[in-house]
Backbone and ligand atoms as CSV (ligand in chain L), in Angstrom:
chain,resi,resn,atom,element,x,y,z
A,1,MET,N,N,86.274,106.563,104.900
A,1,MET,CA,C,85.713,105.438,105.550
A,1,MET,C,C,84.157,105.714,105.994
A,2,ASN,N,N,83.393,104.682,105.758
A,2,ASN,CA,C,81.963,104.788,106.052
A,2,ASN,C,C,81.298,106.002,105.378
A,3,ASN,N,N,81.659,106.156,104.078
A,3,ASN,CA,C,80.969,107.280,103.343
A,3,ASN,C,C,79.448,107.167,103.266
A,4,PRO,N,N,78.723,108.201,103.596
A,4,PRO,CA,C,77.323,108.171,103.974
A,4,PRO,C,C,76.465,107.667,102.670
A,5,THR,N,N,77.021,108.039,101.543
A,5,THR,CA,C,76.322,107.532,100.302
A,5,THR,C,C,76.538,106.018,100.115
A,6,LEU,N,N,77.677,105.542,100.462
A,6,LEU,CA,C,77.832,104.038,100.425
A,6,LEU,C,C,76.908,103.505,101.424
A,7,LEU,N,N,76.897,103.885,102.557
A,7,LEU,CA,C,76.010,103.276,103.662
A,7,LEU,C,C,74.487,103.349,103.203
A,8,LYS,N,N,74.116,104.377,102.543
A,8,LYS,CA,C,72.655,104.487,102.162
A,8,LYS,C,C,72.459,103.574,101.092
A,9,ASN,N,N,73.371,103.373,100.119
A,9,ASN,CA,C,73.114,102.503,99.080
A,9,ASN,C,C,73.359,101.014,99.260
A,10,LEU,N,N,73.954,100.554,100.187
A,10,LEU,CA,C,74.218,99.183,100.539
A,10,LEU,C,C,72.966,98.506,101.034
A,11,ARG,N,N,72.585,97.449,100.358
A,11,ARG,CA,C,71.465,96.682,100.753
A,11,ARG,C,C,71.753,95.558,101.667
A,12,ASN,N,N,70.943,95.425,102.742
A,12,ASN,CA,C,71.124,94.329,103.693
A,12,ASN,C,C,69.969,93.233,103.510
A,13,ILE,N,N,70.386,92.053,103.290
A,13,ILE,CA,C,69.272,90.962,103.062
A,13,ILE,C,C,69.511,89.986,104.348
A,14,PRO,N,N,68.339,90.092,105.193
A,14,PRO,CA,C,68.412,89.203,106.345
A,14,PRO,C,C,68.176,87.735,105.943
A,15,ASN,N,N,68.865,86.906,106.678
A,15,ASN,CA,C,68.674,85.349,106.443
A,15,ASN,C,C,68.977,84.908,105.083
A,16,PHE,N,N,69.855,85.437,104.390
A,16,PHE,CA,C,70.409,84.928,103.149
A,16,PHE,C,C,71.925,84.683,103.181
A,17,PRO,N,N,72.451,83.526,102.726
A,17,PRO,CA,C,71.740,82.412,102.056
A,17,PRO,C,C,71.195,81.421,103.081
A,18,ILE,N,N,71.437,81.663,104.283
A,18,ILE,CA,C,70.965,80.701,105.352
A,18,ILE,C,C,70.429,81.535,106.571
A,19,PRO,N,N,69.512,81.039,107.378
A,19,PRO,CA,C,68.994,81.850,108.547
A,19,PRO,C,C,70.146,82.251,109.421
A,20,GLY,N,N,69.931,83.550,109.993
A,20,GLY,CA,C,71.021,84.126,110.819
A,20,GLY,C,C,72.033,85.088,110.144
A,21,ILE,N,N,72.258,84.851,108.868
A,21,ILE,CA,C,73.196,85.700,108.078
A,21,ILE,C,C,72.676,86.987,107.705
A,22,GLN,N,N,73.267,88.115,107.992
A,22,GLN,CA,C,72.838,89.353,107.533
A,22,GLN,C,C,73.674,89.734,106.325
A,23,PHE,N,N,73.148,89.434,105.080
A,23,PHE,CA,C,73.907,89.519,103.823
A,23,PHE,C,C,74.100,90.889,103.346
A,24,LYS,N,N,75.225,91.390,103.247
A,24,LYS,CA,C,75.623,92.735,102.827
A,24,LYS,C,C,75.651,92.645,101.201
A,25,ASP,N,N,74.607,93.190,100.577
A,25,ASP,CA,C,74.553,93.026,99.128
A,25,ASP,C,C,75.224,94.120,98.301
A,26,VAL,N,N,76.459,93.917,97.890
A,26,VAL,CA,C,77.193,94.978,97.254
A,26,VAL,C,C,76.746,95.295,95.740
A,27,THR,N,N,75.697,94.411,95.328
A,27,THR,CA,C,75.349,94.640,93.934
A,27,THR,C,C,74.589,96.096,93.840
A,28,THR,N,N,74.056,96.529,94.981
A,28,THR,CA,C,73.458,97.869,94.998
A,28,THR,C,C,74.497,98.935,94.965
A,29,LEU,N,N,75.665,98.745,95.337
A,29,LEU,CA,C,76.817,99.767,95.334
A,29,LEU,C,C,77.356,99.703,93.903
A,30,PHE,N,N,77.482,98.504,93.278
A,30,PHE,CA,C,77.992,98.328,91.951
A,30,PHE,C,C,77.066,98.887,90.968
A,31,LYS,N,N,75.811,98.796,91.183
A,31,LYS,CA,C,74.700,99.423,90.299
A,31,LYS,C,C,74.783,100.990,90.236
A,32,SER,N,N,75.296,101.600,91.295
A,32,SER,CA,C,75.343,103.042,91.331
A,32,SER,C,C,76.553,103.657,90.804
A,33,PRO,N,N,76.450,104.421,89.720
A,33,PRO,CA,C,77.721,105.027,89.171
A,33,PRO,C,C,78.397,105.975,90.243
A,34,LYS,N,N,77.708,106.580,91.007
A,34,LYS,CA,C,78.138,107.478,92.113
A,34,LYS,C,C,78.968,106.732,93.129
A,35,CYS,N,N,78.361,105.493,93.559
A,35,CYS,CA,C,79.072,104.625,94.557
A,35,CYS,C,C,80.306,104.097,94.037
A,36,MET,N,N,80.109,103.730,92.697
A,36,MET,CA,C,81.479,103.063,91.928
A,36,MET,C,C,82.630,104.171,92.082
A,37,LYS,N,N,82.259,105.332,91.727
A,37,LYS,CA,C,83.193,106.403,91.669
A,37,LYS,C,C,83.903,106.709,93.000
A,38,ILE,N,N,82.956,106.756,94.099
A,38,ILE,CA,C,83.383,106.949,95.464
A,38,ILE,C,C,84.460,105.894,95.857
A,39,MET,N,N,83.947,104.591,95.663
A,39,MET,CA,C,84.791,103.497,96.111
A,39,MET,C,C,86.104,103.473,95.318
A,40,LEU,N,N,86.047,103.633,94.050
A,40,LEU,CA,C,87.312,103.604,93.246
A,40,LEU,C,C,88.187,104.727,93.687
A,41,ASN,N,N,87.692,105.906,93.868
A,41,ASN,CA,C,88.550,107.088,94.264
A,41,ASN,C,C,89.108,106.706,95.667
A,42,GLU,N,N,88.351,106.214,96.672
A,42,GLU,CA,C,88.823,106.003,97.998
A,42,GLU,C,C,89.970,104.989,97.887
A,43,LEU,N,N,89.783,103.965,97.094
A,43,LEU,CA,C,90.789,102.925,96.997
A,43,LEU,C,C,92.067,103.461,96.380
A,44,TYR,N,N,91.852,104.207,95.325
A,44,TYR,CA,C,92.990,104.831,94.699
A,44,TYR,C,C,93.818,105.650,95.597
A,45,GLU,N,N,93.179,106.421,96.331
A,45,GLU,CA,C,93.923,107.345,97.351
A,45,GLU,C,C,94.680,106.458,98.371
A,46,ILE,N,N,94.172,105.319,98.762
A,46,ILE,CA,C,94.936,104.566,99.696
A,46,ILE,C,C,96.115,103.911,99.037
A,47,TYR,N,N,96.104,103.494,97.803
A,47,TYR,CA,C,97.155,102.634,97.241
A,47,TYR,C,C,97.891,103.262,96.092
A,48,LYS,N,N,97.654,104.581,95.787
A,48,LYS,CA,C,98.355,105.228,94.593
A,48,LYS,C,C,99.961,105.215,94.796
A,49,ASP,N,N,100.317,105.368,96.084
A,49,ASP,CA,C,101.797,105.517,96.296
A,49,ASP,C,C,102.459,104.299,96.733
A,50,LYS,N,N,101.728,103.228,96.664
A,50,LYS,CA,C,102.281,101.922,97.274
A,50,LYS,C,C,103.111,101.009,96.333
A,51,GLY,N,N,103.147,101.512,95.032
A,51,GLY,CA,C,103.886,100.654,94.031
A,51,GLY,C,C,103.242,99.305,93.815
A,52,ILE,N,N,101.897,99.302,93.815
A,52,ILE,CA,C,101.226,97.992,93.520
A,52,ILE,C,C,101.518,97.667,91.987
A,53,THR,N,N,101.898,96.440,91.794
A,53,THR,CA,C,102.137,95.961,90.433
A,53,THR,C,C,100.971,94.888,90.038
A,54,LYS,N,N,100.375,94.297,90.997
A,54,LYS,CA,C,99.397,93.269,90.729
A,54,LYS,C,C,98.237,93.436,91.560
A,55,VAL,N,N,96.991,93.497,91.205
A,55,VAL,CA,C,95.831,93.378,92.104
A,55,VAL,C,C,95.214,92.077,91.859
A,56,VAL,N,N,94.961,91.247,93.028
A,56,VAL,CA,C,94.459,89.957,92.942
A,56,VAL,C,C,92.964,90.140,93.376
A,57,GLY,N,N,92.022,89.772,92.625
A,57,GLY,CA,C,90.573,89.764,92.813
A,57,GLY,C,C,89.975,88.445,93.219
A,58,ILE,N,N,89.233,88.221,94.242
A,58,ILE,CA,C,88.663,86.922,94.621
A,58,ILE,C,C,87.298,86.746,93.961
A,59,GLU,N,N,87.093,85.613,93.334
A,59,GLU,CA,C,85.776,85.438,92.601
A,59,GLU,C,C,84.659,85.394,93.751
A,60,SER,N,N,83.525,86.038,93.186
A,60,SER,CA,C,83.392,86.829,91.925
A,60,SER,C,C,83.342,88.383,92.330
A,61,ARG,N,N,82.804,88.694,93.486
A,61,ARG,CA,C,82.617,90.111,93.698
A,61,ARG,C,C,83.801,90.903,93.963
A,62,GLY,N,N,85.039,90.163,94.112
A,62,GLY,CA,C,86.309,90.904,94.152
A,62,GLY,C,C,86.779,91.287,92.794
A,63,PHE,N,N,86.130,90.736,91.657
A,63,PHE,CA,C,86.629,91.089,90.353
A,63,PHE,C,C,86.229,92.517,90.011
A,64,VAL,N,N,85.148,92.977,90.539
A,64,VAL,CA,C,84.467,94.215,90.000
A,64,VAL,C,C,85.458,95.503,90.201
A,65,LEU,N,N,85.705,95.773,91.485
A,65,LEU,CA,C,86.539,96.905,91.831
A,65,LEU,C,C,88.033,96.486,91.696
A,66,GLY,N,N,88.264,95.298,91.888
A,66,GLY,CA,C,89.701,94.893,91.700
A,66,GLY,C,C,90.279,95.058,90.250
A,67,ALA,N,N,89.388,94.918,89.335
A,67,ALA,CA,C,89.884,95.161,87.927
A,67,ALA,C,C,89.878,96.664,87.661
A,68,ALA,N,N,88.887,97.367,88.113
A,68,ALA,CA,C,88.847,98.752,87.820
A,68,ALA,C,C,90.115,99.524,88.650
A,69,LEU,N,N,90.343,99.061,89.722
A,69,LEU,CA,C,91.461,99.640,90.504
A,69,LEU,C,C,92.738,99.333,89.814
A,70,ALA,N,N,92.931,98.135,89.331
A,70,ALA,CA,C,94.197,97.761,88.645
A,70,ALA,C,C,94.374,98.688,87.418
A,71,VAL,N,N,93.362,98.960,86.753
A,71,VAL,CA,C,93.546,99.942,85.567
A,71,VAL,C,C,94.039,101.217,86.125
A,72,LYS,N,N,93.336,101.774,87.136
A,72,LYS,CA,C,93.730,103.079,87.675
A,72,LYS,C,C,95.121,103.155,88.248
A,73,LEU,N,N,95.582,102.034,88.822
A,73,LEU,CA,C,96.852,101.979,89.458
A,73,LEU,C,C,98.049,101.672,88.367
A,74,GLY,N,N,97.645,101.279,87.135
A,74,GLY,CA,C,98.545,100.953,86.189
A,74,GLY,C,C,99.140,99.486,86.548
A,75,ALA,N,N,98.466,98.639,87.257
A,75,ALA,CA,C,98.771,97.317,87.647
A,75,ALA,C,C,98.109,96.214,86.838
A,76,GLY,N,N,98.602,94.962,86.928
A,76,GLY,CA,C,97.948,93.954,86.227
A,76,GLY,C,C,96.829,93.363,87.100
A,77,PHE,N,N,95.810,92.636,86.591
A,77,PHE,CA,C,94.860,92.069,87.372
A,77,PHE,C,C,94.820,90.464,87.299
A,78,ILE,N,N,94.873,89.854,88.485
A,78,ILE,CA,C,94.957,88.507,88.619
A,78,ILE,C,C,93.545,87.947,89.281
A,79,MET,N,N,93.092,86.814,88.714
A,79,MET,CA,C,91.880,86.215,89.179
A,79,MET,C,C,92.200,85.029,90.053
A,80,CYS,N,N,91.606,85.064,91.295
A,80,CYS,CA,C,91.453,83.911,92.125
A,80,CYS,C,C,90.207,83.314,91.889
A,81,ARG,N,N,90.128,81.998,91.453
A,81,ARG,CA,C,88.872,81.426,91.129
A,81,ARG,C,C,88.480,80.281,91.706
A,82,LYS,N,N,87.176,79.940,91.574
A,82,LYS,CA,C,86.765,78.538,92.140
A,82,LYS,C,C,87.332,77.431,91.192
A,83,PRO,N,N,87.383,76.183,91.837
A,83,PRO,CA,C,88.124,75.138,91.164
A,83,PRO,C,C,87.637,74.798,89.791
A,84,GLY,N,N,88.453,74.513,88.925
A,84,GLY,CA,C,88.093,73.969,87.571
A,84,GLY,C,C,87.906,75.080,86.486
A,85,LYS,N,N,88.001,76.408,86.966
A,85,LYS,CA,C,87.736,77.477,86.017
A,85,LYS,C,C,88.911,77.983,85.305
A,86,LEU,N,N,90.046,77.866,85.995
A,86,LEU,CA,C,91.320,78.467,85.394
A,86,LEU,C,C,92.036,77.391,84.406
A,87,PRO,N,N,92.283,77.840,83.228
A,87,PRO,CA,C,92.754,76.838,82.157
A,87,PRO,C,C,94.145,76.220,82.415
A,88,ALA,N,N,95.077,77.030,82.984
A,88,ALA,CA,C,96.461,76.583,82.983
A,88,ALA,C,C,96.703,75.909,84.309
A,89,GLU,N,N,97.923,75.573,84.649
A,89,GLU,CA,C,98.318,74.963,85.888
A,89,GLU,C,C,97.986,75.847,87.052
A,90,THR,N,N,97.564,75.419,88.128
A,90,THR,CA,C,97.096,76.227,89.288
A,90,THR,C,C,97.781,75.745,90.528
A,91,LEU,N,N,97.706,76.693,91.583
A,91,LEU,CA,C,97.904,76.323,93.012
A,91,LEU,C,C,96.547,76.364,93.680
A,92,GLN,N,N,96.318,75.591,94.647
A,92,GLN,CA,C,95.004,75.533,95.248
A,92,GLN,C,C,95.035,75.662,96.829
A,93,GLU,N,N,93.949,76.076,97.375
A,93,GLU,CA,C,93.915,76.266,98.896
A,93,GLU,C,C,92.383,76.003,99.271
A,94,THR,N,N,92.081,75.170,100.363
A,94,THR,CA,C,90.887,74.998,100.790
A,94,THR,C,C,90.657,75.636,102.108
A,95,TYR,N,N,89.373,76.246,102.366
A,95,TYR,CA,C,89.250,77.048,103.542
A,95,TYR,C,C,87.662,76.910,104.052
A,96,MET,N,N,87.493,77.255,105.314
A,96,MET,CA,C,86.079,77.315,105.822
A,96,MET,C,C,85.545,78.715,105.583
A,97,LYS,N,N,84.195,78.791,105.356
A,97,LYS,CA,C,83.490,80.040,105.099
A,97,LYS,C,C,82.578,80.211,106.312
A,98,GLU,N,N,82.001,81.474,106.363
A,98,GLU,CA,C,81.000,81.805,107.338
A,98,GLU,C,C,79.737,80.715,107.240
A,99,TYR,N,N,79.437,80.310,106.094
A,99,TYR,CA,C,78.591,79.274,105.793
A,99,TYR,C,C,79.117,78.352,104.753
A,100,GLY,N,N,79.895,77.133,105.290
A,100,GLY,CA,C,80.206,76.220,104.357
A,100,GLY,C,C,81.760,76.289,104.102
A,101,LYS,N,N,82.204,75.323,103.090
A,101,LYS,CA,C,83.584,75.099,102.749
A,101,LYS,C,C,83.855,75.374,101.361
A,102,ASP,N,N,85.064,75.801,101.022
A,102,ASP,CA,C,85.344,76.176,99.576
A,102,ASP,C,C,86.835,76.056,99.320
A,103,THR,N,N,87.099,76.002,97.939
A,103,THR,CA,C,88.517,76.005,97.549
A,103,THR,C,C,88.663,77.011,96.588
A,104,ILE,N,N,89.887,77.766,96.430
A,104,ILE,CA,C,90.193,78.695,95.305
A,104,ILE,C,C,91.501,78.302,94.731
A,105,GLU,N,N,91.617,78.861,93.556
A,105,GLU,CA,C,92.917,78.579,92.723
A,105,GLU,C,C,93.446,79.825,92.221
A,106,ILE,N,N,94.783,79.749,91.831
A,106,ILE,CA,C,95.365,80.836,91.114
A,106,ILE,C,C,96.359,80.213,90.093
A,107,HIS,N,N,96.596,80.903,89.059
A,107,HIS,CA,C,97.528,80.346,88.134
A,107,HIS,C,C,98.874,80.314,88.667
A,108,GLN,N,N,99.631,79.256,88.340
A,108,GLN,CA,C,101.096,79.166,88.846
A,108,GLN,C,C,102.007,80.160,88.410
A,109,ASP,N,N,101.661,80.939,87.194
A,109,ASP,CA,C,102.561,81.834,86.789
A,109,ASP,C,C,101.984,83.331,86.960
A,110,ALA,N,N,101.013,83.483,87.963
A,110,ALA,CA,C,100.308,84.766,88.112
A,110,ALA,C,C,101.257,85.803,88.724
A,111,ILE,N,N,102.183,85.515,89.564
A,111,ILE,CA,C,102.786,86.563,90.390
A,111,ILE,C,C,104.324,86.109,90.271
A,112,ASN,N,N,105.222,87.157,90.442
A,112,ASN,CA,C,106.595,86.895,90.560
A,112,ASN,C,C,107.172,87.612,91.871
A,113,GLU,N,N,108.432,87.444,92.232
A,113,GLU,CA,C,108.959,87.855,93.393
A,113,GLU,C,C,109.154,89.336,93.485
A,114,LYS,N,N,109.135,89.978,92.319
A,114,LYS,CA,C,109.259,91.453,92.438
A,114,LYS,C,C,107.977,92.218,92.587
A,115,ASP,N,N,106.802,91.441,92.459
A,115,ASP,CA,C,105.470,92.045,92.547
A,115,ASP,C,C,105.218,92.656,93.940
A,116,VAL,N,N,104.417,93.814,93.848
A,116,VAL,CA,C,103.850,94.316,95.153
A,116,VAL,C,C,102.351,93.966,94.949
A,117,VAL,N,N,101.769,93.247,95.763
A,117,VAL,CA,C,100.524,92.662,95.448
A,117,VAL,C,C,99.397,93.172,96.341
A,118,LEU,N,N,98.325,93.638,95.891
A,118,LEU,CA,C,97.091,94.032,96.675
A,118,LEU,C,C,96.001,92.954,96.362
A,119,ILE,N,N,95.569,92.209,97.453
A,119,ILE,CA,C,94.413,91.348,97.312
A,119,ILE,C,C,93.177,92.003,97.752
A,120,HIS,N,N,92.181,91.892,96.860
A,120,HIS,CA,C,91.000,92.586,97.043
A,120,HIS,C,C,89.611,91.747,97.121
A,121,ASP,N,N,88.803,91.988,98.037
A,121,ASP,CA,C,87.484,91.195,98.051
A,121,ASP,C,C,86.500,92.151,98.572
A,122,ASP,N,N,85.112,91.594,98.381
A,122,ASP,CA,C,84.015,92.587,98.805
A,122,ASP,C,C,83.955,92.678,100.340
A,123,LEU,N,N,84.201,91.507,101.032
A,123,LEU,CA,C,83.757,91.509,102.469
A,123,LEU,C,C,84.633,90.697,103.256
A,124,LEU,N,N,84.980,91.122,104.512
A,124,LEU,CA,C,85.656,90.379,105.496
A,124,LEU,C,C,84.741,89.904,106.546
A,125,ALA,N,N,84.515,88.696,106.661
A,125,ALA,CA,C,83.672,88.071,107.816
A,125,ALA,C,C,84.626,87.289,108.752
A,126,THR,N,N,84.800,85.965,108.529
A,126,THR,CA,C,85.704,85.197,109.312
A,126,THR,C,C,87.103,85.451,108.873
A,127,GLY,N,N,87.325,85.765,107.537
A,127,GLY,CA,C,88.521,85.994,106.973
A,127,GLY,C,C,89.124,84.591,106.285
A,128,GLY,N,N,88.324,83.743,106.319
A,128,GLY,CA,C,88.710,82.409,105.624
A,128,GLY,C,C,89.015,82.470,104.270
A,129,SER,N,N,88.225,83.103,103.432
A,129,SER,CA,C,88.497,83.174,101.901
A,129,SER,C,C,89.706,84.034,101.672
A,130,MET,N,N,89.764,85.187,102.365
A,130,MET,CA,C,91.086,86.052,102.119
A,130,MET,C,C,92.248,85.273,102.638
A,131,LYS,N,N,92.204,84.619,103.689
A,131,LYS,CA,C,93.404,83.804,104.266
A,131,LYS,C,C,93.854,82.840,103.185
A,132,ALA,N,N,92.850,82.231,102.578
A,132,ALA,CA,C,93.195,81.224,101.520
A,132,ALA,C,C,93.898,81.873,100.361
A,133,ALA,N,N,93.280,83.080,99.886
A,133,ALA,CA,C,94.046,83.845,98.802
A,133,ALA,C,C,95.447,84.400,99.229
A,134,TYR,N,N,95.469,84.802,100.537
A,134,TYR,CA,C,96.810,85.354,101.062
A,134,TYR,C,C,97.907,84.152,101.129
A,135,ASN,N,N,97.331,83.015,101.504
A,135,ASN,CA,C,98.410,81.837,101.527
A,135,ASN,C,C,98.776,81.407,100.133
A,136,LEU,N,N,97.922,81.638,99.142
A,136,LEU,CA,C,98.277,81.354,97.787
A,136,LEU,C,C,99.287,82.390,97.307
A,137,VAL,N,N,99.062,83.572,97.558
A,137,VAL,CA,C,99.971,84.642,97.103
A,137,VAL,C,C,101.359,84.571,97.785
A,138,LYS,N,N,101.285,84.197,99.095
A,138,LYS,CA,C,102.483,84.129,99.781
A,138,LYS,C,C,103.408,82.978,99.235
A,139,LYS,N,N,102.902,82.009,98.544
A,139,LYS,CA,C,103.698,80.995,98.010
A,139,LYS,C,C,104.702,81.404,96.844
A,140,PHE,N,N,104.242,82.725,96.262
A,140,PHE,CA,C,105.017,83.309,95.278
A,140,PHE,C,C,106.135,84.163,95.940
A,141,ASP,N,N,106.108,84.290,97.065
A,141,ASP,CA,C,107.189,85.148,97.784
A,141,ASP,C,C,107.289,86.474,97.252
A,142,PRO,N,N,106.168,87.265,97.014
A,142,PRO,CA,C,106.269,88.669,96.346
A,142,PRO,C,C,106.890,89.718,97.425
A,143,ALA,N,N,107.292,90.799,96.795
A,143,ALA,CA,C,108.099,91.808,97.656
A,143,ALA,C,C,107.261,92.383,98.750
A,144,LYS,N,N,105.840,92.489,98.543
A,144,LYS,CA,C,104.929,92.945,99.615
A,144,LYS,C,C,103.479,92.545,99.237
A,145,ILE,N,N,102.732,92.363,100.355
A,145,ILE,CA,C,101.272,92.086,100.148
A,145,ILE,C,C,100.530,92.949,100.964
A,146,TYR,N,N,99.433,93.673,100.278
A,146,TYR,CA,C,98.402,94.421,100.958
A,146,TYR,C,C,97.077,93.726,100.796
A,147,ILE,N,N,96.165,94.027,101.835
A,147,ILE,CA,C,94.783,93.492,101.711
A,147,ILE,C,C,93.735,94.587,101.871
A,148,ASN,N,N,92.734,94.363,101.002
A,148,ASN,CA,C,91.604,95.358,101.023
A,148,ASN,C,C,90.208,94.717,100.855
A,149,PHE,N,N,89.276,95.298,101.575
A,149,PHE,CA,C,87.794,94.808,101.448
A,149,PHE,C,C,86.949,96.041,101.362
A,150,ILE,N,N,85.878,95.892,100.648
A,150,ILE,CA,C,84.960,97.036,100.666
A,150,ILE,C,C,84.358,97.111,102.072
A,151,ILE,N,N,83.833,95.963,102.621
A,151,ILE,CA,C,83.220,95.894,103.865
A,151,ILE,C,C,83.973,94.972,104.810
A,152,GLU,N,N,83.866,95.534,106.105
A,152,GLU,CA,C,84.524,94.614,107.275
A,152,GLU,C,C,83.419,94.514,108.295
A,153,LEU,N,N,83.118,93.239,108.640
A,153,LEU,CA,C,82.114,92.947,109.704
A,153,LEU,C,C,82.947,92.829,110.960
A,154,THR,N,N,82.785,93.619,111.950
A,154,THR,CA,C,83.556,93.523,113.315
A,154,THR,C,C,82.585,93.225,114.390
A,155,SER,N,N,81.217,93.395,114.076
A,155,SER,CA,C,80.253,93.028,115.150
A,155,SER,C,C,80.114,91.527,115.251
A,156,GLU,N,N,79.372,91.056,116.095
A,156,GLU,CA,C,79.079,89.643,116.331
A,156,GLU,C,C,80.341,88.813,116.467
A,157,GLY,N,N,81.470,89.473,117.116
A,157,GLY,CA,C,82.673,88.799,117.397
A,157,GLY,C,C,83.402,88.396,116.207
A,158,GLN,N,N,83.288,88.970,115.069
A,158,GLN,CA,C,84.053,88.529,113.801
A,158,GLN,C,C,85.453,89.040,114.073
A,159,THR,N,N,86.571,88.236,113.832
A,159,THR,CA,C,87.795,88.549,114.224
A,159,THR,C,C,88.685,88.220,112.895
A,160,GLY,N,N,88.104,88.447,111.716
A,160,GLY,CA,C,88.736,88.055,110.427
A,160,GLY,C,C,90.132,88.726,110.319
A,161,ARG,N,N,90.205,89.997,110.737
A,161,ARG,CA,C,91.444,90.782,110.646
A,161,ARG,C,C,92.727,90.052,111.389
A,162,ASN,N,N,92.411,89.281,112.389
A,162,ASN,CA,C,93.557,88.646,113.068
A,162,ASN,C,C,94.156,87.471,112.415
A,163,MET,N,N,93.580,87.114,111.217
A,163,MET,CA,C,93.965,85.830,110.488
A,163,MET,C,C,95.325,86.253,109.755
A,164,PHE,N,N,95.943,87.369,109.566
A,164,PHE,CA,C,96.903,87.733,108.850
A,164,PHE,C,C,98.230,88.214,109.570
A,165,ASP,N,N,99.390,88.037,108.964
A,165,ASP,CA,C,100.583,88.519,109.506
A,165,ASP,C,C,100.474,89.883,109.992
A,166,LYS,N,N,100.951,90.228,111.327
A,166,LYS,CA,C,100.701,91.584,111.922
A,166,LYS,C,C,101.207,92.706,111.006
A,167,ASP,N,N,102.348,92.539,110.293
A,167,ASP,CA,C,102.820,93.607,109.383
A,167,ASP,C,C,102.119,93.655,107.989
A,168,THR,N,N,101.092,92.961,107.796
A,168,THR,CA,C,100.248,93.066,106.646
A,168,THR,C,C,99.243,94.142,106.784
A,169,GLU,N,N,99.229,95.225,105.965
A,169,GLU,CA,C,98.314,96.314,106.088
A,169,GLU,C,C,97.031,95.922,105.463
A,170,ILE,N,N,95.961,96.057,106.267
A,170,ILE,CA,C,94.577,95.778,105.923
A,170,ILE,C,C,93.731,97.082,105.871
A,171,SER,N,N,93.097,97.432,104.664
A,171,SER,CA,C,92.114,98.525,104.722
A,171,SER,C,C,90.712,98.132,104.284
A,172,THR,N,N,89.772,98.885,104.899
A,172,THR,CA,C,88.435,98.622,104.476
A,172,THR,C,C,87.655,99.868,104.280
A,173,LEU,N,N,86.687,100.022,103.445
A,173,LEU,CA,C,85.932,101.311,103.182
A,173,LEU,C,C,84.769,101.551,104.150
A,174,ILE,N,N,84.225,100.341,104.495
A,174,ILE,CA,C,82.919,100.387,105.374
A,174,ILE,C,C,83.054,99.370,106.444
A,175,LYS,N,N,82.902,99.773,107.667
A,175,LYS,CA,C,82.932,98.846,108.966
A,175,LYS,C,C,81.674,98.779,109.510
A,176,PHE,N,N,81.194,97.561,109.940
A,176,PHE,CA,C,79.997,97.357,110.569
A,176,PHE,C,C,80.287,96.780,111.982
L,1,AMP,P1,P,84.873,85.117,105.137
L,1,AMP,O1,O,85.745,84.046,104.332
L,1,AMP,O2,O,84.062,84.403,106.289
L,1,AMP,O3,O,85.625,86.377,105.561
L,1,AMP,O4,O,83.653,85.427,104.021
L,1,AMP,C1,C,83.876,86.424,102.982
L,1,AMP,C2,C,83.264,85.962,101.768
L,1,AMP,O5,O,81.951,85.419,101.905
L,1,AMP,C3,C,83.175,87.168,100.888
L,1,AMP,O6,O,83.670,86.773,99.596
L,1,AMP,C4,C,81.725,87.492,100.858
L,1,AMP,O7,O,81.298,87.684,99.512
L,1,AMP,C5,C,81.004,86.344,101.556
L,1,AMP,N1,N,80.212,86.642,102.649
L,1,AMP,C6,C,80.417,86.141,103.924
L,1,AMP,N2,N,79.620,86.755,104.809
L,1,AMP,C7,C,78.847,87.660,104.130
L,1,AMP,C8,C,77.839,88.609,104.578
L,1,AMP,N3,N,77.404,88.582,105.712
L,1,AMP,N4,N,77.262,89.364,103.519
L,1,AMP,C9,C,77.827,89.273,102.276
L,1,AMP,N5,N,78.753,88.441,101.787
L,1,AMP,C10,C,79.291,87.577,102.738
């Protein structure tokens, strides 16, 4: 947690995309082979014994480590995407963001009841986008759901963590 190399490499962009938002730019973590290795190894250590069969990544920053982790865990990778992108039949969920409103979709045949699912995204702020993905995954009634973020914002009264069922394990690599 809060690895100094990750903290040093993470870029903060004030007032992006709107005034008042301190945007945590994970592209500077993805750009660094050292940071990629640290993040992937930390994630693997958390989830290696959990029997994860599917990693769900949220578009688009959740795809990067989500897919890499799925390979390392020997799990499948599922994309949660913006509307109109997935080609087959989908389930949809609309949610409020820290700045605006959005909808995400998942393929109707993405998950089954035997799956142990890890949902991954880059950052937890209000929890709205992860809650939408969580609601989608719950519709499949999988054996278990885990949640992970690279970054969790806990300052400025963010309470994203409280959006989920109490027995759902949530892990984050960096906390602000
Ligand atoms: P939320 O649904 O409020 O938890 O917002 C999380 C999603 O919005 C993540 O997918 C992030 O990519 C993006 N996001 C929200 N706030 C920030 C922020 N301060 N810095 C970087 N990304 C953010």
